[in-house]
N, C-alpha and C positions, 0 to 999 in steps of 0.2 A: 970535449969541444970547448974551445975558448970563447967566452962570451964577449960580444961587442956592445959596449955600453955607450949610449949617445945621450947627450943632454937634450931636454925638451926644447930649449931655445934653438938648438941646432936642427932638430926635426922640423920645427915650425919654419925656420929660415929656409930649409931645403924644399919643403912643400910650397912655400911662398914663391921661391925661384921657379919651380915647375909651373905654377899657375901663371906667373908673369910671362913665361916663354910660350904659353899656349896661345896661338893666334886667335882661335875662336873665342876664348874667354876674355880676351883683352878689349873687345868691343862687341857687346851683344845686347839684343833687345829681349826683354823678358815680359811675359804677360801674367798678370795675377791681380790679387785683391789686397788692398792696404790693410794692415793690422798693426796694433800696438804703436800707433803714430805719436811721436813726441817732438814738439818744436822746442829746441834748446835755446837758452838765452843768448847763446853765441850766434844764433842764426842757423845752426845746423839742424837738419831734420833726421831723426832716427825713426825707423819703421821696419816692419816685416812685410815682405811680399809673399803671398801664399796662393796656392790653389788647393783643390780637394785632396791632393796626394802628397803635398810637401810645402815647406816654407823656407825662406831665406832671409837672413838679416840684411838690412840695407842702410846706407847713410848717404845723405846728400848735403854737401858742405854749403856754407852760407852763400858763397859766390854764385854757385849754380842754383841754389834755392831762391835767390833773389829774382831769377828770371821767370819763375812760375807765375801764371796769371790766374791761378785758382788755389784754393786752400786744400791741402792734402788732408784727408780725413778717413776715419775708420769705415771700411766697407766699400770704398771707392775702387772701381775696377780700372786698372791703368796699364799702360805700356811704359816700361822704364828702360833706359839705355845706360849702360855702365860697364865697369870693369870688375870681373870677379877675382877676388884675391883673399889672402889669409891675413888677418890681423895677428901679427906674430906674438904680440904681448899676451893675448888670451887664447890664441890658437883658434879663433873664430873665423869661419868661412863666411864671407859677406860680399855684398855688391856695393861698389862705390858708384853712385848714380850721378849722371850728368844731365840727363833729360828725362822728363816725365810727361806723358800725354794721357789724357782721359781716353779710356776705351770708348769706341763709338756707342756702346750700350749705355754709357753714362748719360750722354746728351740725348741719344735716340730714345732711351728708356723714358726720359722725362717727356719727350714728345709723344711717345706711345701712350703713357698714362693720361696725358692731357687730352688727346684725341679720344681715347677710350671713354673717359668721363663725359666728354661733350656728346658723343654719339649715344652713350647710355642714357644721358639726361633727355635726349631727343626721342628716345624710345626705339632706336634701331636694333637693340638687343632683346626687346620684349618678346617673350615666347608667344604672345598673342599673334604676332605677325609671322611666325615660323610656318612655312608651308610643309605639308607632309611629303616625305620621300616615297614615291610609288613603290609598292612591294614587287610588282612585276612590270617594270618599264619595257616598252617595245623597242626604244632606241635610247642610247646614252651618248651624251656629248662630253668631250674632254678639252679643257682649256689649259694648256701647258706648253713647255718647249718641245718641239718636234725631235730634238736631239738629246734631251736630258735622260737621266736614269728613271725619272718619274714615269714617263710615258711607257718605257719598257716594262716597268713593274706593273703598271695598270693593264697593259696589253697581255702580259703573261698571266696575271690573275684572271682576267676576263676570259681568255681562251680556255683556261682550266675549268672555270665555273660554267661557262656557256659559250661555246665556240660559234653559236648561231646568232649571238647578240650583235646587232649592227652598232658600230661605234663611229661617231663623227668627231674628228680631231680638228680643233681650232688652234693652230700653232701660234704661239706668241713668245716674245722674250719674257723671262721670268726674273730678270734683274737688269739693272742698267737704265739708261735714260729713256728708252722706248717702252719699257715693260708696262708701266702704268697705263699709257694710252692704248697699247695693244690689248691688254687684258680687258679694259673697259669696252673697247670696240668689239671684242670677241663676244662678250656677254650680251651686248646690244644686238649684235648680228644674230646670235643664236635665238634671242627672243623675237626678232623680226622674222626669221625663217620658220620658226616653230617646227623644226624637224625632230627634236629630241624631247623626251619626257623628263630628263634630269641632267644636270651638269655637274661634272667634277672639275673644280678649279684649284690648281696648286702646283707644287714643285717638290723636289727633294730637299734634303737638309742643307744647311749652310749657316754662316754667321748671321747675326742680326742685320748686318748691312746687306747681305745677300737676299734676305727675306723681306727687306724693307718695303718693296712695292706692294706687298700684301697688308701693309700697315697704312697705306695711302688712303686719304679720305675719299678720293674719287672712285677707287676700287670698291670701298665699303658701300658707298651710295649706289653704285651700279649693281652690286649684289643684292642690296635691299630692294631695289626697284625691279629686279628680275621677276617676271611672271613664272619662269621655269624654276622649280626647286633647285637649290645649289648646295652641294657638299664641298666644304672646304677641306683641302688635304695639303697642308703646307708644312714642309720640314719633317722633323722627327716627332716622336710622341711628346717630348718635353718642350717643343716649340709652340708658342701661342702667338697668334697675330690678330689684328683687328678683324680680318676676314673670317677667322674662326668664330668670333662672337656674333657677327652680323649674318652669317650664312644660316641656312635652314638646318644644317647638321655639320658637325665637325668630325673629321676622321683623323686619327693620330698620324697616319702616313698615307701616301698615295696608294700603296698596296691595300691598306685597310679600307680605303674609299671604294676600291673596286670590289672588295669583299662585301661591303655594305650595299652597294648599288646594283651590282650584276647578280641576278638570282642564280642560284646553283641549279643547273638543268637537271642533274641526277636527283637532287632533293625534290625538285618540282615534280619530276616524273614519278618519283616514289610517292609523293603526296597525292598525285593524281590517281595512281594505282590504288592507294589506300582508300581514297574517296570512292573510286569505282567499286571496289570490293565492298565497302560499307553500304553503298547504294544498292548493290546487288543483294546483299544480305537482307536489307530492309524490305526490298521488293519481294524476295522469296518468302520472307516471314509473313508479309502481308498476304501473299497468295495462299500460303499454308493456312493462315487464320481464316481467310474467306472460304477456302475449300472445306475446312472443318465446319464452318458455319452452314455452308450449303448442304453438306452431308447430314448435319443435324436436322435441318429443315426437311430434307427429303426422307429422313427416317421417321418423321411424325406420321401418325395413322392417316391423316388426311391425304398424304401422298402415297402411302402404301396401299390404301383401299380407295383409290380415287373414284372408281366406278360406283361403288356403294355410296360414297360421299355425295357425288353429283346426283344419283338417283334419289337420295334423301332430300336433296335440295329441290328437285323437281316436284316431289310429293308435297313438300312444304309450300312451294310456289302455287301448286294447284289449290291447296287449302286456302291460301291467302286470296287467290283470284275468286274462288267460290264465295268466300266471306265478303269480299268487296262487292260482288254482284248482288248478294243478298241484302247487304246494307244499302246499296244503290236503289234496289226495288222498294225496300222499306221506306226509304226517304222519299222516293217518287210517289208512292201511295199516300204518304202523309201529306205531301205537298198538294196532291189532287183533292184530298178531303178538305184541306184548308181553303183551296181555291173554290170548291163548290159552296162552302159555307159563305165565303165572301160574295159569290154570285147571288146566293139566296138573299143575302142582306141587301144587295143592290136592287134586286127585283122588287123587294118590298117597297122600295122608295121610287120605283119607276112610275112615271105618269101613265103608262099604258094600262096598268092595273086600274087606275082611276077611270079611264075611258071604258073599260070593260064593265064597270059598275053603272054605266049610263051617262057618264059625264063626257063633255067634249071641250075643245078649246079652239078659239077663233083667232085668226091672224089676218092682217091686211095682205093685199096682193104682193107686197114686198117682204112678207115674212114677219112683220112686227106683231107680237101678241097683243090682242085687244083686251085692255083692262078698264077702259073708260069710253063713254059715248063721245067724248070730245075728240077721240082719235079719228073719227070718220064723219062723213057728211051724208045726207040723204042722196041716194043714187050711187054711192061707192060700192064697189064689189069687195066681198070678203070671202075667206076660206074657212070652212068649219070642218075640223078633223074629228071623226068619230072612230070607234074601235076597228071598223073594217074598211075605212076609206076616208076620202075628203069630199065635201060638198061645196060647190061654188054658189054663193048667195049674193043678193043685192039689197042694200039698205033702203027700205020703203019709208020708214018713219023712225024718228028718235023720240023717246019718251022719258 
């Protein structure tokens, strides 16, 4: 077979012509990150534009570079417009750039970081203010677009986990000029109505521009002010917004939010059954322990021979009553002896004994004992008491 030998320059020229004739490659916008950026003294800018899976050499000539209103630097995410061609001298495939725009994330990211720092300094991200997400909510609220994929994902997961869970949907725009005000109003309305125990706020994935309403300060402050716990579910797992930081819990996706918020009915019923079984086991064990204890008590002699036990108690009681009566009579006799002794002592001191020995005592008619002649006058009546009665006498003379 005859070999066809072609010069390198011819191949480069051939490929260059093919690229020039391609309509798509003659005017295309590319998205990527700037790398290996060099400003040449000629005014040209040489750099590489890359993404995680590839890179492409690029050059922007001085005439076009002069129109830039920012400095092209390492790591900057940009959109570049240009023509893809082959530099024939080196065979290098590259982009000849006419226009460069910062990607929205460049400017928006700066705004994001600025607001994030401001709200963090104010304490809106402080875990101290995070409200607990109820383990078993009775009703769940959802703030998202009524037509987006997020609501379908949440509904699908919720039905699978617990098809009896009441869901309240607060439909809003999740991007565009009305999104922020509608999301804020929905949060405030849910708090005013107090119909739900927890709120899911979010949307499906998108660019940073698509998710930007969830980086708005008004939305962040509405979430922070909410009395109802809020789970933020914005975008995909790699997407983070201000709403994620200020909310009470962040879910990586709307589906994950439903998994976190809606309790699994089957798991709940299984837990309930386990608790019931455990309670039954403890009750039965307690009954068995008490039954054994009762049987042990009933097996004691006092219960086995209760007639004899109570007969013995009666005999013991009779002995105690008899002893009590004996002691009572003994104490009564002792008290009588003491009383008689006291009476004898009192009688010895009694004036009646004195009267029996021939003495008497005299009183005035009003009962005053006479001890002096000065107490009466001649002619006064007096009473003289002797052992067997009273004599009435009259004073004839005082001496």
